[in-house]
C-alpha positions in Angstrom: 0.0 -0.1 0.0 1.6 3.2 -1.1 2.1 5.9 1.6 -0.5 8.8 1.3 0.5 12.2 0.4 -1.0 14.6 3.3 0.4 17.7 1.5 -2.5 19.7 -0.1 -2.2 19.8 -4.0 -2.1 23.0 -5.9 -5.9 22.9 -6.5 -6.6 22.3 -3.0 -4.6 25.5 -2.4 -6.6 27.3 -4.8 -9.8 26.0 -3.1 -8.5 27.0 0.2 -7.7 30.5 -0.8 -11.2 30.9 -2.5 -13.1 29.7 0.5 -10.8 31.9 3.0 -11.2 35.0 0.7 -15.1 34.7 0.6 -15.3 33.9 4.4 -12.9 37.1 5.0 -15.4 39.2 3.1 -18.8 37.9 4.1 -18.2 36.3 7.7 -15.9 38.4 9.8 -16.2 37.8 13.8 -18.3 40.8 14.0 -20.8 39.6 11.6 -21.0 36.0 13.2 -21.7 37.6 16.5 -24.5 39.6 15.4 -26.2 36.7 13.2 -26.1 34.6 16.2 -28.2 36.9 18.1 -30.8 37.0 15.1 -32.6 33.7 15.6 -31.8 32.5 12.1 -30.9 28.8 11.5 -28.0 29.9 9.3 -26.5 32.5 7.0 -28.6 32.1 3.9 -26.6 34.7 1.7 -23.2 33.1 2.8 -24.4 29.5 1.8 -25.7 30.8 -1.7 -22.0 32.1 -2.2 -20.4 29.1 -0.8 -22.6 26.4 -1.6 -24.4 27.4 -5.0 -22.0 30.1 -6.7 -18.7 28.3 -5.8 -20.3 24.9 -6.1 -18.9 23.5 -2.6 -22.2 22.1 -1.7 -21.7 19.3 -4.4 -18.0 18.8 -3.8 -18.6 15.0 -2.6 -21.4 14.4 -5.4 -20.2 12.9 -8.9 -20.5 15.4 -11.9 -23.0 12.9 -13.6 -25.3 13.6 -10.8 -25.0 17.1 -10.9 -22.0 17.8 -8.5 -18.3 18.7 -8.7 -16.8 15.3 -8.7 -14.7 16.2 -5.9 -13.4 13.9 -2.9 -13.2 14.1 0.6 -9.8 15.9 0.4 -11.3 19.0 -1.1 -14.3 18.9 1.5 -11.9 18.6 4.3 -10.1 21.8 3.0 -13.7 23.5 3.0 -14.3 22.4 6.6 -11.1 23.5 7.6 -11.8 27.2 6.6 -15.2 27.0 7.9 -13.9 25.8 11.2 -11.6 28.9 11.3 -14.6 31.2 10.7 -17.0 29.2 12.8 -19.1 29.9 9.8 -23.1 29.4 10.4 -23.6 27.3 7.3 -25.1 23.8 6.8 -22.1 22.4 5.1 -21.5 19.4 7.5 -25.3 18.7 8.0 -26.2 19.1 4.2 -23.3 18.8 1.9 -21.7 15.9 4.0 -24.2 14.1 5.9 -27.3 14.6 3.8 -25.6 14.0 0.6 -23.2 11.2 1.7 -26.6 9.2 3.0 -28.1 9.9 -0.5 -24.9 8.5 -2.0 -25.2 5.3 -0.3 -28.8 4.7 -1.8 -29.4 3.7 -5.4 -28.5 6.8 -7.2 -30.1 5.4 -10.5 -33.6 5.7 -8.7 -35.0 9.1 -10.0 -36.0 10.3 -6.6 -32.7 10.0 -5.2 -30.9 11.4 -8.1 -33.1 14.4 -8.3 -32.7 15.2 -4.4 -29.1 14.5 -4.6 -28.8 17.0 -7.7 -30.7 19.5 -5.7 -28.6 19.4 -2.8 -25.2 19.4 -5.0 -26.4 22.8 -6.6 -27.1 24.2 -3.2 -30.8 25.2 -3.8 -32.1 22.6 -1.4 -30.6 22.1 2.1 -31.1 18.6 3.6 -30.5 17.2 7.1 -30.0 13.7 8.2 -32.5 13.2 10.9 -30.3 11.4 13.6 -29.2 13.0 16.9 -25.8 15.0 16.3 -24.3 13.0 19.1 -24.7 9.7 17.1 -21.3 8.1 16.3 -20.6 5.8 13.6 -21.1 1.9 14.3 -18.4 0.3 16.4 -16.9 -3.0 15.0 -19.8 -5.7 15.1 -22.3 -3.4 15.7 -25.0 -1.9 13.3 -23.7 1.0 10.9 -26.8 2.9 11.5 -28.8 4.3 14.5 -31.7 2.6 15.9 -34.8 4.3 14.3 -37.1 6.1 16.8 -39.6 6.8 13.8 -42.2 4.3 12.7 -43.5 4.1 9.1 -47.0 2.9 8.4 -48.2 0.6 5.7 -48.8 4.0 3.3 -45.3 5.0 3.9 -46.2 8.0 6.5 -43.8 8.5 9.2 -44.6 9.1 12.9 -42.2 9.7 15.7 -39.6 12.1 17.0 -36.0 12.7 16.7 -34.1 15.1 19.3 -30.8 16.8 18.8 -30.8 17.0 15.0 -28.4 19.5 13.6 -29.4 21.2 10.4 -33.1 20.5 10.9 -34.0 24.0 11.5 -33.8 25.9 8.0 -33.6 22.4 6.2 -35.9 21.7 3.1 -35.8 18.1 3.2 -35.3 15.8 6.1 -33.7 12.2 5.3 -35.3 10.1 8.0 -34.4 6.5 9.2 -37.7 4.8 10.0 -38.7 1.1 10.9 -41.9 -0.4 9.6 -43.7 -3.6 8.2 -41.1 -3.4 5.3 -37.9 -3.2 7.8 -35.6 -0.2 8.2 -35.6 2.3 5.5 -34.6 5.9 4.8 -37.3 8.3 3.9 -37.1 12.0 2.6 -39.6 14.4 4.2 -40.4 17.8 3.3 -40.2 20.3 6.1 -43.1 22.4 4.7 -45.4 19.8 5.5 -47.8 20.6 8.3 -47.4 17.2 9.7 -43.5 18.1 10.4 -42.8 20.1 13.3 -39.0 21.4 13.9 -38.9 22.7 17.6 -35.4 24.7 18.0 -33.6 23.5 21.3 -31.2 25.5 23.3 -27.8 24.7 21.8 -24.5 25.5 23.2 -23.0 26.3 19.9 -25.6 29.1 18.4 -23.6 28.9 15.0 -24.9 25.2 14.6 -28.1 25.1 16.4 -30.0 21.6 17.1 -33.6 21.0 16.9 -36.1 18.3 17.7 -38.1 16.8 14.8 -41.7 15.6 15.1 -43.3 13.8 12.6 -47.2 13.1 12.8 -48.2 10.9 9.8 -45.9 12.9 7.6 -45.9 11.9 3.8 -42.6 10.6 3.0 -40.6 9.1 0.0 -38.7 5.9 0.6 -35.2 6.2 -0.5 -33.7 3.1 0.6 -34.8 -0.1 2.0 -33.4 -2.6 4.5 -30.7 -3.9 2.1 -29.0 -0.4 2.0 -30.3 2.0 4.2 -28.3 1.1 7.3 -25.1 0.8 5.3 -25.7 4.5 3.7 -26.4 6.1 6.8 -23.2 4.2 8.6 -21.0 5.4 5.9 -22.5 9.0 6.2 -21.7 9.1 9.8 -18.1 7.7 9.0 -17.5 10.4 6.3 -18.9 12.9 8.7 -17.0 12.0 11.7 -13.6 11.8 9.5 -14.2 15.4 7.9 -15.4 16.9 11.4 -11.9 16.6 12.3 -10.7 19.1 9.7 -13.5 21.6 11.2 -11.9 20.9 14.6 -8.3 21.7 13.0 -9.6 25.0 11.5 -10.9 25.9 14.9 -7.7 25.1 16.8 -5.6 27.0 14.1 -7.9 30.1 14.6 -7.5 29.9 18.4 -3.6 29.6 18.4 -3.1 32.2 15.7 -5.2 34.5 17.2 -3.8 34.0 20.7 0.0 34.5 19.4 -1.2 37.9 17.8 -2.8 39.0 21.1 0.3 37.9 23.3 2.6 39.8 20.9 0.5 43.0 21.2 -0.6 42.9 24.8 2.1 44.5 27.2 2.7 44.1 30.8 5.7 45.4 32.8 7.0 47.0 29.5 7.2 43.6 27.8 4.7 41.6 25.2 3.2 39.0 27.5 3.9 36.4 24.9 7.5 36.7 25.9 6.9 35.2 29.2 8.5 32.0 29.6 5.3 30.1 31.0 2.9 31.5 28.1 5.6 30.5 25.5 5.4 27.1 27.1 1.7 26.7 26.9 1.5 28.0 23.0 4.3 25.7 22.1 2.6 23.0 23.5 -0.6 23.9 21.9 1.5 24.0 18.4 2.6 20.6 18.8 -0.9 19.3 19.5 -1.9 21.3 16.3 0.8 19.7 13.9 -0.3 16.2 15.1 -4.0 16.9 14.7 -3.2 18.3 11.1 -1.6 14.9 10.2 -4.3 12.7 11.7 -7.0 15.0 10.1 -5.7 14.8 6.6 -5.0 11.4 6.8 -8.5 10.5 7.6 -9.8 12.7 4.6 -7.2 11.0 2.3 -8.5 7.5 3.5 -12.1 8.6 2.7 -11.2 10.0 -0.2 -9.3 6.8 -1.6 -11.7 4.3 0.1 -8.8 2.8 2.0 -9.5 0.0 4.1 -7.7 1.7 6.9 -10.5 4.4 6.9 -12.4 3.2 10.2 -9.0 3.4 12.2 -7.8 6.7 10.5 -11.4 8.1 11.3 -11.4 6.9 14.9 -7.6 8.2 15.3 -8.7 11.6 14.0 -11.7 12.1 16.2 -10.1 10.8 19.2 -7.2 13.4 18.8 -8.5 16.3 17.0 -11.7 16.8 19.1 -9.5 17.3 22.3 -6.9 19.8 20.7 -9.8 22.0 19.5 -11.2 22.1 22.9 -7.7 22.7 24.4 -6.9 25.4 21.9 -10.1 27.1 22.5 -9.8 27.1 26.4 -6.3 28.5 25.9 -7.4 31.3 23.7 -10.0 32.4 26.2 -7.7 32.2 29.2 -4.4 33.7 27.4 -6.7 36.7 26.0 -7.1 37.6 29.9 -10.6 39.7 30.7 -11.5 40.5 27.2 -11.5 36.8 26.3 -14.4 36.1 28.8 -16.6 38.8 27.1 -19.7 38.3 24.5 -17.8 41.0 22.3 -14.8 38.9 21.6 -15.4 35.8 19.2 -13.4 33.5 21.5 -16.4 32.0 23.1 -17.8 31.1 19.7 -14.8 28.8 19.1 -14.9 27.5 22.4 -18.6 26.4 22.2 -17.9 25.3 18.7 -15.1 23.1 20.0 -17.3 21.7 22.7 -20.1 21.0 20.6 -17.9 19.2 17.9 -16.3 17.1 20.8 -19.9 15.5 21.4 -20.7 15.6 17.7 -20.5 12.1 15.8 -19.0 10.3 18.8 -17.3 11.5 21.9 -13.3 10.8 21.9 -13.7 8.1 24.5 -16.4 6.3 22.2 -13.9 6.7 19.2 -10.9 5.2 21.4 -13.2 2.3 22.1 -14.1 2.0 18.5 -10.2 2.1 17.7 -9.5 -0.5 20.7 -11.8 -3.0 18.7 -10.6 -2.1 15.1 -6.9 -3.0 16.3 -7.7 -5.8 18.7 -6.6 -3.8 21.7 -7.8 -5.4 24.9 -9.3 -2.9 27.4 -7.4 -2.7 30.6 -8.7 -4.9 33.5 -9.0 -4.4 37.2 
């Protein structure tokens, strides 16, 4: 097996520059702070510019299905930049999780192909109706979460799913449900009166959660028992692997901003960043970040090449990157002193995103447990 190249290609560097330029112009910290108080689920204008105009919404979708024909490596670049900006857009929930679930269905089916094309063009926003905390299946476990929604004989859905990211503001929900025909994946329009999306109090206001309640909602069956579980399981694995790149972006911004601040802030006639204790703390963060970059990019490359090492790569990336992002955000708040504790400074947005991401798609502990099973490492006894 050849050694993967974890360095960015010229095309990936160009994509990074384009996304960063867009976010610099349309998503400065002041704008994010203002938007989170508006009550809107996400920034619609920014999503149109990124998802539709730039084509990022269709990166994971083959060109023959209306997408850009990219890979997880390109999607990882986008998510890294979105993490640096804590951008309030439904990229992870729509372009990764929802599109990924559809790609696991029969794309020759007209309903699947049409919906996938609409998501890829950015004109439709989708969400996979599972709790954001849902982790990819552990070795020997089912690849998809148990259904809390039931499908009746006519295909109408009833039940509730709580903690769904991206549901608020979504046009279509992809709902796992069980019924007489077994486990399946269904598409439900949120405009239906039998669909209720109730916002929840979320730690991360840039990625709000909601409770979805269906009361006899009409639905289209996209995949049956033979494909639905595998499709959702693969989508969760892809989402967890690419979430590591978002966590990397969060950590990068926190370290960069902390270094900048400690160079400019003076005490006793010296920059506080020149104090040895603070230099050691930032050096430790830099080492953690370098390691996080390697694990995140390896996970993205494994997903892009469909490597047999993908489950291991994803588990390693999530077990490490989640904690690095939280540590970097905590240090960012602390080393900014009093201003880091204020609402006006964006540091709290990064801490909340890092803590939310730490729980999303499986905690670090859950991924370490999965990793132990994958590499046949026995749990400690006694």
